C-alpha positions in Angstrom: -195.5 23.1 85.2 -193.4 20.3 83.8 -190.6 19.0 85.7 -188.1 17.3 83.7 -184.7 15.4 85.0 -181.7 16.1 82.2 -178.3 13.7 82.9 -175.6 15.4 80.6 -177.3 18.7 81.1 -173.9 20.6 81.7 -172.6 19.0 77.9 -172.2 20.3 74.7 -176.0 19.0 73.4 -177.5 19.2 77.3 -176.3 22.8 78.0 -178.1 23.8 75.5 -181.0 22.0 75.8 -181.9 23.0 79.4 -181.4 27.1 78.5 -184.2 26.2 75.6 -186.5 24.3 78.1 -186.1 26.9 80.7 -187.0 29.3 78.2 -190.5 27.8 77.6 -191.4 28.0 81.1 -190.5 24.0 82.3 -189.4 23.0 85.7 -185.5 21.2 85.1 -183.5 19.3 87.2 -179.7 18.6 86.1 -177.8 15.2 86.8 -174.0 16.9 86.9 -170.8 16.3 88.0 -169.7 19.6 88.8 -170.2 21.9 91.6 -173.9 22.7 92.1 -173.4 26.6 92.5 -171.4 26.8 89.3 -174.5 24.7 87.0 -176.8 27.0 88.9 -175.0 29.7 87.7 -175.0 28.9 84.0 -178.4 29.1 83.9 -179.4 31.9 86.6 -180.0 30.1 89.2 -183.3 28.8 87.2 -182.3 24.6 87.6 -182.1 22.3 90.5 -178.2 20.7 90.6 -178.1 16.9 91.7 -174.8 15.4 92.0 -175.9 11.5 90.5 -179.0 9.7 89.4 -178.7 7.8 93.4 -178.7 10.8 94.8 -182.6 11.3 93.0 -185.2 10.0 96.1 -187.6 8.0 94.0 -191.0 10.4 95.2 -190.0 12.7 93.3 -192.6 13.3 90.6 -190.8 14.4 86.9 -192.9 14.4 83.8 -190.1 13.9 81.2 -187.0 12.2 81.3 -183.8 13.6 78.6 -181.0 11.0 79.1 -177.6 12.6 77.5 -175.1 11.4 79.8 -171.8 9.7 78.5 -168.1 10.6 78.2 -166.7 12.1 75.4 -166.5 9.2 72.5 -163.5 11.0 70.8 -161.6 12.7 73.9 -159.1 10.0 74.6 -157.1 7.2 72.6 -159.7 3.6 73.1 -157.6 1.8 75.4 -159.3 -1.3 77.2 -159.6 0.9 80.6 -160.8 3.4 78.3 -163.6 1.6 77.0 -164.6 0.2 80.1 -165.3 4.5 81.2 -167.2 4.7 78.1 -169.3 1.9 78.2 -169.9 3.0 82.1 -171.1 6.1 81.5 -173.5 5.8 78.8 -175.0 1.9 79.7 -174.0 1.8 83.0 -175.7 5.7 83.4 -178.7 4.1 81.5 -179.2 0.7 83.6 -179.1 3.3 86.7 -181.5 5.5 85.2 -184.3 3.1 84.0 -183.7 0.8 88.1 -184.5 3.9 89.7 -187.9 4.7 87.5 -188.6 1.2 88.3 -188.3 2.6 91.8 -190.6 5.2 91.7 -194.3 4.7 92.5 -195.5 7.5 90.1 -193.2 7.2 86.9 -192.4 10.0 84.2 -194.2 9.4 81.0 -191.4 9.9 78.9 -187.7 8.4 78.7 -185.8 10.2 75.4 -182.6 8.6 75.9 -178.9 9.6 73.1 -177.4 6.8 70.8 -175.3 7.6 68.3 -175.3 6.7 64.2 -172.2 4.8 65.4 -174.5 2.2 65.7 -174.7 1.6 62.1 -170.6 0.9 62.0 -168.9 2.1 58.8 -170.3 1.4 55.8 -169.7 2.3 52.4 -170.5 6.0 50.7 -173.1 4.4 48.4 -174.8 2.7 51.0 -178.0 4.1 52.2 -179.1 4.0 55.9 -182.3 4.9 57.8 -183.8 3.5 61.1 -184.7 0.2 59.7 -180.5 -0.5 58.7 -178.7 -3.1 60.6 -176.3 -3.0 63.6 -172.8 -3.0 62.7 -169.8 -4.6 64.0 -166.8 -2.4 65.3 -166.7 -1.4 69.2 -169.1 2.4 68.3 -172.2 -0.6 66.8 -171.9 -2.5 70.5 -171.7 0.7 72.5 -174.8 1.7 71.0 -176.5 -1.1 70.7 -176.1 -2.1 74.4 -177.1 1.5 75.5 -180.3 1.3 73.4 -181.2 -1.8 75.1 -180.5 -1.0 78.4 -183.3 2.0 77.6 -185.4 -0.1 76.0 -185.7 -1.4 79.9 -188.1 1.5 80.3 -191.1 0.3 77.8 -191.5 -2.6 80.5 -192.7 0.3 83.0 -194.3 1.9 80.7 -193.0 4.8 79.4 -193.1 6.1 76.1 -189.5 5.1 74.6 -187.6 7.9 72.1 -183.7 6.4 71.0 -181.9 9.7 69.7 -179.3 7.9 67.0 -177.2 11.6 66.7 -175.4 12.4 64.2 -172.0 15.0 64.1 -173.2 17.7 66.4 -172.0 21.2 64.7 -171.7 24.2 66.6 -168.2 26.0 67.7 -169.2 25.7 70.9 -168.0 22.3 71.5 -167.6 18.5 69.5 -165.7 17.9 66.1 -166.0 21.6 64.8 -164.2 23.1 67.3 -161.1 20.7 67.3 -161.3 21.5 63.8 -161.5 25.3 63.7 -158.0 26.1 65.1 -156.3 24.6 61.7 -158.5 25.2 59.6 -158.4 29.2 60.5 -154.1 28.6 60.4 -155.0 27.1 56.6 -153.7 24.7 57.8 -156.7 22.0 57.3 -157.4 19.5 54.9 -159.3 16.3 53.3 -159.0 13.4 55.8 -158.3 10.0 54.1 -159.9 9.3 51.1 -162.1 12.7 51.6 -164.9 9.7 50.6 -166.6 8.7 53.4 -169.7 10.2 54.5 -170.1 12.6 57.3 -173.9 12.5 58.8 -174.2 15.8 60.7 -176.7 17.8 62.8 -176.8 21.7 63.3 -176.3 22.2 67.5 -180.0 23.8 67.7 -181.5 21.1 65.4 -180.6 18.6 67.2 -182.3 20.7 70.4 -185.3 21.2 68.6 -185.4 17.5 67.7 -185.3 17.0 71.5 -188.2 19.0 72.3 -190.4 17.7 69.4 -189.7 14.3 70.9 -190.9 15.0 74.3 -193.4 17.6 73.4 -195.4 15.1 71.2 -197.0 12.1 72.6 -197.0 9.9 69.2 -193.5 9.4 68.8 -191.5 6.5 70.1 -188.7 4.1 69.2 -185.9 5.0 67.8 -185.1 8.4 65.6 -181.6 9.6 63.4 -181.2 13.0 64.0 -179.0 13.9 60.7 -179.5 16.4 58.9 -181.1 15.3 55.4 -178.6 16.2 53.5 -175.3 14.1 54.6 -172.0 15.2 53.3 -168.4 13.6 52.4 -165.5 14.8 53.9 -164.1 16.6 50.9 -167.4 18.5 50.4 -167.4 18.8 54.0 -164.1 20.2 54.0 -164.4 22.7 51.0 -167.4 24.2 52.6 -165.6 24.9 56.1 -162.7 26.5 53.7 -165.1 28.6 52.6 -166.5 30.3 55.0 -163.7 30.5 56.9 -162.4 31.7 53.8 -159.1 30.0 54.2 -157.3 27.5 51.9 -157.3 24.2 52.8 -154.5 21.8 51.4 -152.9 19.9 53.9 -154.5 15.9 54.1 -154.7 13.9 56.7 -153.6 10.5 56.0 -155.7 7.8 57.6 -151.7 6.0 58.2 -151.1 8.9 60.4 -154.6 9.5 61.9 -154.5 5.2 62.8 -151.5 5.7 64.5 -152.2 8.7 66.4 -155.8 7.7 67.9 -155.6 4.2 67.2 -159.2 2.1 66.6 -160.8 6.0 67.5 -159.9 6.8 64.4 -162.3 4.3 62.6 -164.6 7.4 63.2 -163.0 9.8 61.2 -161.9 7.1 58.4 -165.1 5.6 58.4 -168.3 7.2 57.4 -172.0 6.4 57.0 -174.8 8.2 54.8 -177.6 8.3 57.4 -181.1 9.9 56.6 -183.8 10.9 59.2 -186.7 9.3 57.8 -188.9 8.7 60.9 -188.5 12.7 62.0 -189.0 13.9 58.6 -192.4 11.7 57.9 -193.1 12.6 61.5 -193.2 16.2 60.4 -189.8 18.0 62.1 -188.8 20.8 59.5 -184.7 21.8 60.0 -183.5 24.7 60.1 -180.2 24.0 58.8 -180.5 21.3 56.3 -177.6 21.8 54.1 -174.4 22.1 55.6 -173.2 25.7 53.9 -175.8 27.3 55.5 -175.7 25.4 58.9 -171.5 26.2 59.1 -172.2 30.4 57.6 -174.8 30.6 60.5 -171.7 30.2 63.5 -169.1 30.9 61.6 -169.8 33.2 58.1 
């Protein structure tokens, strides 16, 4: 039986990934700070739960590692203390994970590690971004770049490494969409800032499929943009969401108010990137939800 180690396996993406891995009859070990019994119940007692990477015996055999751990980027204001938490939960944990791999006498074959399209920084709506585009210069870009560097260390150990730069993940169970829904359902939603900033999004089911695709295809390596092939600007997204919910969306959110409410992290909402998943498409991957209307209608229609 193929054995998979998943960090962040109880998160918004991780939980759905673990369910998909179990459905494919993989053996899954989850790193989670939640009580082990609670986690096991989420997956019908079909997973092994460990509280931390340090709890793993280096002699344990895994065929693959999928690293999804990281504190929510928009959960709290980016104070200096919060930035340290974000860095430790991504960069620090990934270094700890690779340190464990280095101590293993028999290492996994592949490490699939999360990153985000924040790597590219804020870009003009007309600028097209692919995997060859350069890193941005803001905090989010620096965070992603250092996160990826930590994961790339595993290549020196002989592992196949895939870096997944994830866009805005859509599903009503969590993430940005869950936060938006109360206002939009009440008819209080609207365009954010100029509305021209591009949202490079992906449905949660497709990001789970991408992770498994990278796991199961041994010729896949290096960086992949995990975004749907049809990004939209905020105005288009707002219109699509309001139409699916059959609610008006007439109340705008000015950029100045967002900056006052959220501080530096407001750049993730005011700015944007038009990102293309070129390497996935060229490899033959097919998206179930390539356009925003089908993605929103699948869960909210």
